[in-house]
DSSP file (Angstrom, degrees, kcal/mol; ACC not computed):
  #  RESIDUE AA STRUCTURE BP1 BP2  ACC     N-H-->O    O-->H-N    N-H-->O    O-->H-N    TCO  KAPPA ALPHA  PHI   PSI    X-CA   Y-CA   Z-CA
    1    1 A X              0   0    0      0, 0.0     2,-0.1     0, 0.0     0, 0.0   0.000 360.0 360.0 360.0 146.4    0.0    0.0    0.0
    2    2 A X     >  -     0   0    0      1,-0.1     4,-2.8     0, 0.0     5,-0.2  -0.423 360.0 -89.5 -94.3 179.7    1.1    3.5   -0.6
    3    3 A X  H  > S+     0   0    0      1,-0.2     4,-2.4     2,-0.2     5,-0.1   0.864 126.1  48.5 -60.6 -39.8    0.7    6.4    1.9
    4    4 A X  H  > S+     0   0    0      2,-0.2     4,-2.4     1,-0.2    -1,-0.2   0.928 112.8  47.9 -67.4 -44.3   -2.7    7.5    0.5
    5    5 A X  H  > S+     0   0    0      1,-0.2     4,-2.4     2,-0.2    -2,-0.2   0.903 111.6  51.4 -62.3 -40.1   -4.0    3.9    0.6
    6    6 A X  H  X S+     0   0    0     -4,-2.8     4,-2.3     2,-0.2    -2,-0.2   0.929 109.6  49.5 -61.0 -45.3   -2.7    3.5    4.1
    7    7 A X  H  X S+     0   0    0     -4,-2.4     4,-2.0     1,-0.2    -2,-0.2   0.907 112.3  47.4 -62.0 -42.4   -4.4    6.7    5.3
    8    8 A X  H  X S+     0   0    0     -4,-2.4     4,-2.6     1,-0.2    -1,-0.2   0.879 110.0  53.7 -65.7 -37.3   -7.7    5.6    3.7
    9    9 A X  H  X S+     0   0    0     -4,-2.4     4,-2.9     2,-0.2     5,-0.2   0.891 107.0  51.7 -63.8 -39.5   -7.3    2.2    5.4
   10   10 A X  H  X S+     0   0    0     -4,-2.3     4,-2.2     2,-0.2     5,-0.2   0.934 111.5  46.5 -62.2 -47.1   -6.8    3.9    8.8
   11   11 A X  H  X S+     0   0    0     -4,-2.0     4,-1.9     1,-0.2    -2,-0.2   0.929 114.2  49.0 -60.1 -45.7  -10.0    5.9    8.3
   12   12 A X  H  X S+     0   0    0     -4,-2.6     4,-2.4     1,-0.2    -2,-0.2   0.934 112.5  45.3 -62.4 -48.9  -11.9    2.8    7.2
   13   13 A X  H  X S+     0   0    0     -4,-2.9     4,-2.3     1,-0.2    -1,-0.2   0.869 111.0  52.8 -69.3 -34.4  -10.8    0.5   10.0
   14   14 A X  H  X S+     0   0    0     -4,-2.2     4,-1.8    -5,-0.2    -1,-0.2   0.886 110.8  48.7 -65.5 -35.9  -11.4    3.1   12.7
   15   15 A X  H  X S+     0   0    0     -4,-1.9     4,-2.4    -5,-0.2     6,-0.3   0.912 109.8  51.9 -65.6 -43.2  -15.0    3.5   11.2
   16   16 A X  H  X>S+     0   0    0     -4,-2.4     6,-1.5     1,-0.2     4,-0.9   0.876 108.6  51.1 -61.0 -38.0  -15.4   -0.3   11.3
   17   17 A X  H  <5S+     0   0    0     -4,-2.3     3,-0.3     1,-0.2    -1,-0.2   0.901 111.3  48.1 -66.8 -39.5  -14.3   -0.4   14.9
   18   18 A X  H  <5S+     0   0    0     -4,-1.8    -2,-0.2     1,-0.2    -1,-0.2   0.890 117.2  39.9 -67.6 -39.9  -16.9    2.3   15.8
   19   19 A X  H  <5S-     0   0    0     -4,-2.4    -1,-0.2    -5,-0.1    -2,-0.2   0.438 112.4-109.9 -96.1   2.6  -19.8    0.7   14.0
   20   20 A X  T  X5S+     0   0    0     -4,-0.9     4,-2.1    -3,-0.3    -3,-0.2   0.403  84.3 119.5  90.3  -3.9  -19.1   -2.9   14.9
   21   21 A X  H  ><S+     0   0    0     -5,-0.8     4,-2.9    -6,-0.3     5,-0.2   0.897  72.5  55.2 -61.8 -40.5  -18.1   -4.0   11.4
   22   22 A X  H  > S+     0   0    0     -6,-1.5     4,-2.6     1,-0.2    -1,-0.2   0.917 108.8  47.2 -60.7 -44.0  -14.6   -5.1   12.6
   23   23 A X  H  > S+     0   0    0     -7,-0.4     4,-2.8     2,-0.2     5,-0.2   0.919 112.5  50.0 -63.3 -42.5  -16.1   -7.3   15.3
   24   24 A X  H  X S+     0   0    0     -4,-2.1     4,-2.6     2,-0.2    -2,-0.2   0.914 111.6  47.8 -63.0 -43.1  -18.5   -8.9   12.8
   25   25 A X  H  X S+     0   0    0     -4,-2.9     4,-1.7     2,-0.2    -2,-0.2   0.934 113.5  48.8 -62.2 -45.8  -15.7   -9.5   10.3
   26   26 A X  H  <>S+     0   0    0     -4,-2.6     5,-2.3    -5,-0.2     4,-0.4   0.927 114.2  44.0 -61.1 -46.7  -13.5  -11.1   13.0
   27   27 A X  H ><5S+     0   0    0     -4,-2.8     3,-1.1     1,-0.2    -1,-0.2   0.880 110.2  54.8 -70.8 -36.8  -16.3  -13.3   14.3
   28   28 A X  H 3<5S+     0   0    0     -4,-2.6    -1,-0.2     1,-0.3    -2,-0.2   0.861 108.4  50.7 -60.8 -33.7  -17.4  -14.4   10.8
   29   29 A X  T 3<5S-     0   0    0     -4,-1.7    -1,-0.3    -5,-0.2    -2,-0.2   0.551 116.5-119.8 -80.2  -7.1  -13.8  -15.4   10.2
   30   30 A X  T < 5 +     0   0    0     -3,-1.1     2,-0.4    -4,-0.4    -3,-0.2   0.758  63.6 143.1  76.5  24.8  -13.8  -17.4   13.4
   31   31 A X      < -     0   0    0     -5,-2.3    -1,-0.3    -6,-0.2     2,-0.1  -0.773  43.5-136.3-101.5 143.5  -11.0  -15.5   15.0
   32   32 A X     >  -     0   0    0     -2,-0.4     4,-1.7     1,-0.1     5,-0.1  -0.443  28.8-110.0 -83.7 165.9  -10.7  -14.5   18.6
   33   33 A X  H  > S+     0   0    0      1,-0.2     4,-2.5     2,-0.2    14,-0.2   0.889 121.1  56.1 -61.7 -38.1   -9.6  -11.1   19.8
   34   34 A X  H  > S+     0   0    0      1,-0.2     4,-2.3     2,-0.2    -1,-0.2   0.874 103.9  53.0 -63.1 -37.2   -6.3  -12.7   20.9
   35   35 A X  H  > S+     0   0    0      2,-0.2     4,-2.2     1,-0.2    -1,-0.2   0.899 110.0  47.8 -65.0 -40.0   -5.7  -14.1   17.4
   36   36 A X  H  X S+     0   0    0     -4,-1.7     4,-2.2     2,-0.2     6,-0.2   0.909 109.4  53.9 -66.5 -41.1   -6.1  -10.6   15.9
   37   37 A X  H  X>S+     0   0    0     -4,-2.5     5,-2.3     1,-0.2     4,-1.2   0.926 110.7  46.1 -58.0 -45.0   -3.8   -9.2   18.6
   38   38 A X  H  <5S+     0   0    0     -4,-2.3     3,-0.3     1,-0.2    -1,-0.2   0.908 111.5  52.5 -63.6 -41.0   -1.1  -11.7   17.6
   39   39 A X  H  <5S+     0   0    0     -4,-2.2    -1,-0.2     1,-0.2    -2,-0.2   0.841 120.0  32.1 -65.9 -34.1   -1.6  -11.1   13.9
   40   40 A X  H  <5S-     0   0    0     -4,-2.2    -1,-0.2    -5,-0.1    -2,-0.2   0.441 110.8-112.7-105.2  -0.2   -1.2   -7.3   14.2
   41   41 A X  T  <5 +     0   0    0     -4,-1.2    -3,-0.2    -3,-0.3     2,-0.2   0.817  62.5 152.4  76.1  30.8    1.3   -7.2   17.1
   42   42 A X      < -     0   0    0     -5,-2.3    -1,-0.2    -6,-0.2     3,-0.1  -0.542  46.4-103.6 -91.3 159.6   -1.1   -5.7   19.7
   43   43 A X    >   -     0   0    0     -2,-0.2     3,-2.1     1,-0.2     4,-0.4  -0.333  52.9 -72.4 -77.4 163.8   -0.9   -6.2   23.4
   44   44 A X  T 3  S+     0   0    0      1,-0.3    -1,-0.2     2,-0.1   -10,-0.1  -0.314 120.0  11.5 -58.0 131.8   -3.2   -8.4   25.3
   45   45 A X  T 3> S+     0   0    0     -3,-0.1     4,-1.8     1,-0.0    -1,-0.3   0.343  92.9 115.0  83.9  -5.9   -6.7   -6.9   25.6
   46   46 A X  H <> S+     0   0    0     -3,-2.1     4,-2.5     1,-0.2     5,-0.2   0.912  73.4  50.7 -66.2 -42.9   -6.0   -4.2   23.0
   47   47 A X  H  > S+     0   0    0     -4,-0.4     4,-3.2     1,-0.2     5,-0.2   0.893 108.3  54.0 -63.5 -37.9   -8.5   -5.5   20.4
   48   48 A X  H  > S+     0   0    0      1,-0.2     4,-1.8     2,-0.2     6,-0.3   0.919 110.0  47.1 -60.3 -42.5  -11.2   -5.7   23.1
   49   49 A X  H  X>S+     0   0    0     -4,-1.8     6,-1.5     2,-0.2     5,-1.5   0.889 113.8  47.8 -67.3 -38.3  -10.6   -2.0   24.0
   50   50 A X  H ><5S+     0   0    0     -4,-2.5     3,-0.7     1,-0.2    -2,-0.2   0.934 113.2  47.3 -66.1 -45.5  -10.6   -1.0   20.3
   51   51 A X  H 3<5S+     0   0    0     -4,-3.2    -2,-0.2     1,-0.2    -1,-0.2   0.802 112.6  49.5 -68.4 -27.9  -13.8   -2.9   19.6
   52   52 A X  H 3<5S-     0   0    0     -4,-1.8    -1,-0.2    -5,-0.2    -2,-0.2   0.591 112.7-118.4 -85.5 -10.0  -15.5   -1.4   22.7
   53   53 A X  T <<5S+     0   0    0     -3,-0.7    -3,-0.2    -4,-0.7    -4,-0.1   0.514  81.8 119.8  86.6   5.0  -14.5    2.1   21.7
   54   54 A X  S   <S+     0   0    0     -5,-1.5     2,-0.3    -6,-0.3    -4,-0.2   0.812  84.2  11.6 -72.1 -28.6  -12.4    2.7   24.8
   55   55 A X        -     0   0    0     -6,-1.5     2,-0.4    -9,-0.1    -2,-0.3  -0.945  69.6-137.3-140.2 160.8   -9.3    3.2   22.7
   56   56 A X        -     0   0    0     -2,-0.3    -6,-0.1    -3,-0.1     2,-0.1  -0.945  32.7-107.1-116.9 144.4   -8.5    3.7   19.0
   57   57 A X        -     0   0    0     -2,-0.4   -43,-0.0     1,-0.1   -10,-0.0  -0.386  34.8-114.2 -68.2 147.0   -5.6    2.0   17.3
   58   58 A X     >  -     0   0    0      1,-0.1     4,-2.8    -2,-0.1     5,-0.2  -0.159  40.3 -89.7 -67.8 174.6   -2.6    4.1   16.4
   59   59 A X  H  > S+     0   0    0      1,-0.2     4,-2.2     2,-0.2     5,-0.2   0.926 125.0  44.7 -56.9 -52.6   -1.7    4.6   12.8
   60   60 A X  H  > S+     0   0    0      1,-0.2     4,-2.1     2,-0.2    -1,-0.2   0.905 115.9  47.1 -63.6 -42.1    0.5    1.6   12.3
   61   61 A X  H  > S+     0   0    0      1,-0.2     4,-2.7     2,-0.2    -1,-0.2   0.894 110.6  52.9 -65.8 -39.1   -1.9   -0.8   14.1
   62   62 A X  H  X S+     0   0    0     -4,-2.8     4,-2.6     2,-0.2    -2,-0.2   0.888 108.2  50.5 -64.5 -38.6   -4.8    0.6   12.2
   63   63 A X  H  X S+     0   0    0     -4,-2.2     4,-2.2    -5,-0.2    -1,-0.2   0.936 112.1  47.1 -63.9 -45.3   -3.0   -0.1    8.9
   64   64 A X  H  X S+     0   0    0     -4,-2.1     4,-2.4     1,-0.2    -2,-0.2   0.906 113.0  49.5 -62.9 -41.0   -2.2   -3.7   10.0
   65   65 A X  H  X S+     0   0    0     -4,-2.7     4,-3.5     2,-0.2     5,-0.3   0.925 109.0  52.1 -62.6 -44.6   -5.8   -4.2   11.1
   66   66 A X  H  X S+     0   0    0     -4,-2.6     4,-2.3     1,-0.2    -2,-0.2   0.914 111.4  46.7 -59.7 -43.6   -7.2   -2.8    7.8
   67   67 A X  H  X S+     0   0    0     -4,-2.2     4,-2.0     2,-0.2    -1,-0.2   0.935 115.5  46.0 -63.3 -45.9   -5.0   -5.2    5.8
   68   68 A X  H  X S+     0   0    0     -4,-2.4     4,-2.6     2,-0.2    -2,-0.2   0.948 115.1  45.2 -62.6 -50.3   -6.0   -8.1    8.1
   69   69 A X  H  X S+     0   0    0     -4,-3.5     4,-2.5     1,-0.2    -1,-0.2   0.854 110.3  55.5 -65.9 -34.0   -9.7   -7.3    8.0
   70   70 A X  H  X S+     0   0    0     -4,-2.3     4,-1.8    -5,-0.3    -1,-0.2   0.919 110.9  44.5 -61.6 -43.5   -9.6   -6.8    4.3
   71   71 A X  H  X S+     0   0    0     -4,-2.0     4,-2.5     2,-0.2    -2,-0.2   0.896 111.8  52.8 -67.7 -40.0   -8.2  -10.2    3.8
   72   72 A X  H  X S+     0   0    0     -4,-2.6     4,-2.8     1,-0.2     5,-0.3   0.897 107.3  52.4 -62.4 -39.6  -10.7  -11.8    6.2
   73   73 A X  H  X S+     0   0    0     -4,-2.5     4,-2.3     2,-0.2    -1,-0.2   0.919 110.5  47.8 -60.9 -43.6  -13.6  -10.2    4.3
   74   74 A X  H  X S+     0   0    0     -4,-1.8     4,-2.2     2,-0.2    -2,-0.2   0.932 113.5  47.2 -62.6 -46.1  -12.3  -11.7    1.1
   75   75 A X  H  X S+     0   0    0     -4,-2.5     4,-2.2     1,-0.2    -2,-0.2   0.931 114.6  44.8 -63.4 -47.4  -11.8  -15.1    2.6
   76   76 A X  H  X S+     0   0    0     -4,-2.8     4,-2.1     1,-0.2    -1,-0.2   0.865 112.1  52.8 -68.7 -34.4  -15.2  -15.2    4.3
   77   77 A X  H  X>S+     0   0    0     -4,-2.3     5,-2.5    -5,-0.3     4,-0.6   0.903 109.6  49.0 -65.4 -40.2  -17.0  -13.9    1.2
   78   78 A X  H ><5S+     0   0    0     -4,-2.2     3,-0.6     3,-0.2    -2,-0.2   0.910 111.6  48.9 -64.6 -41.5  -15.4  -16.7   -0.9
   79   79 A X  H 3<5S+     0   0    0     -4,-2.2    -1,-0.2     1,-0.2    -2,-0.2   0.865 113.4  47.0 -64.6 -36.0  -16.5  -19.3    1.7
   80   80 A X  H 3<5S-     0   0    0     -4,-2.1    -1,-0.2     2,-0.2    -2,-0.2   0.516 115.6-117.6 -84.9  -5.3  -20.0  -17.9    1.6
   81   81 A X  T <<5S+     0   0    0     -3,-0.6     2,-0.4    -4,-0.6    -3,-0.2   0.654  76.2 115.3  81.5  15.9  -20.0  -17.8   -2.2
   82   82 A X  S   <S-     0   0    0     -5,-2.5    -1,-0.3    -6,-0.2    -2,-0.2  -0.926  70.5-108.6-118.4 143.8  -20.4  -14.0   -2.5
   83   83 A X        -     0   0    0     -2,-0.4     2,-0.2    -3,-0.1    -9,-0.0  -0.450  35.2-121.2 -68.7 141.4  -17.9  -11.6   -4.0
   84   84 A X        -     0   0    0     -2,-0.1     2,-0.2   -10,-0.1   -10,-0.1  -0.575  25.4-113.5 -80.6 145.2  -16.1   -9.3   -1.5
   85   85 A X              0   0    0      1,-0.2    -1,-0.1    -2,-0.2    -8,-0.1  -0.497 360.0 360.0 -72.2 146.0  -16.4   -5.6   -1.9
   86   86 A X              0   0    0     -2,-0.2    -1,-0.2   -12,-0.0   -12,-0.0   0.459 360.0 360.0  89.9 360.0  -13.3   -3.7   -2.7
């Protein structure tokens, strides 16, 4: 991703965290919060705080989350037989 794509990804994932989309994507993919923390290098309990709105991910974490959730959306859409957006 280039800088503009990264910035858009940060905006998108922070929006997903606020509206519950991130949690839905994670659970549809069958991942725990701890698995997401390991995948993006976050500390224990951090994803729970992000999903509850108590904290927002920093720029680098938000970019990693956006990439992860984007891939999870593609995988779950393929499993469900529907094309993924984006």
